[in-house]
N, C-alpha and C positions, 0 to 999 in steps of 0.2 A: 663661765658655760654651766647652764641647769639642765641637768635630763627632764625631761617631761614626759616621755613614752617608753616602753618597752621596746622590745625590738619588735618591727614593722615591715612589711612588705610594702612596694610602693612602684605604680607603672606611671612611665614617663619619659621624655626626650632629655636626652644627655645637651646642655648648652652653656655658653659661653653666660661669666657671669661678672668677671671683674677681669681688668687689663691693665698692666703698669703703663709708665709714661711713653715705652715704645711700642706701645700696641698688641704686646704680648699677652696671650690670655694666663691670666694667673688664677683663676678660682673659675670654675663648674657649678652647675646646680642641676637639678632634677627639676623639671617644670611637668607638673603632672596635668591629668585631663578635670581631676577636679580644682584647677586653680591655684594650689598649693605649690610653694618653690620650698627646695630644699638645696639649701648651699651645700656643697660637697667636704665634708673637711679630709685635709689631706692624712694620706696614708700608704699604705702598701698597693692599694687600687687604686689610687687615685690618678697614675699617669694611662693605663688601661684605658680608664675611662673617659681619658681626656682623647683619646684615640678613637671613640666611638661618638665623637659630638655629631650630635643632630639624629642620631640613630633612639630607636623606643628601643628602652630596657624595663629590666624587671630588676629592682634591689631591694634587700635586705639590711637592715641596720637599725641601729637607735636615732631617735630623734633629742637634739638638745637645742634649749632654745640660748640665742644670744643677747648679750646685755642690751640692744638694739633692738630686740622684739622680734627679729628676725629668727627664722629655723635652719638649720645644717641637719643633716644626714652622717654620721661617723656609718660608712658602708664596710659590711662584711661579704656580702656576694652579691653578684649580679648574673643577668644571665639577658642576654640580646634579644629582643622578640622582633623586631623589623630593621634592616639596613636599610635605610630611605637614600638613596643614591642621588644627586643633584643631576639635573637634565645637561648641565653643562659638562661635566664631566664625565657623561655618556659619548659626547661627539670630539670629544678629547683622542 
């Protein structure tokens, strides 16, 4: 991987990005409102971010370009901006 940018701050929604054969989420990504998709690099914050699936967050970190041309972010800090509650969850 090659670093393509300095430390950045970006806002978006944490979403599943890759699954294993059993259907379990093994990679998440930040989908931004500018149509950028940053796969989240595995580090100490990954599990916390996985628990924030479908929530709007602001993350700070370093952007890297992968060999396939996609981008990833090594998250150094984050802040939850908005908790999105699924209607189905409200009724249960």
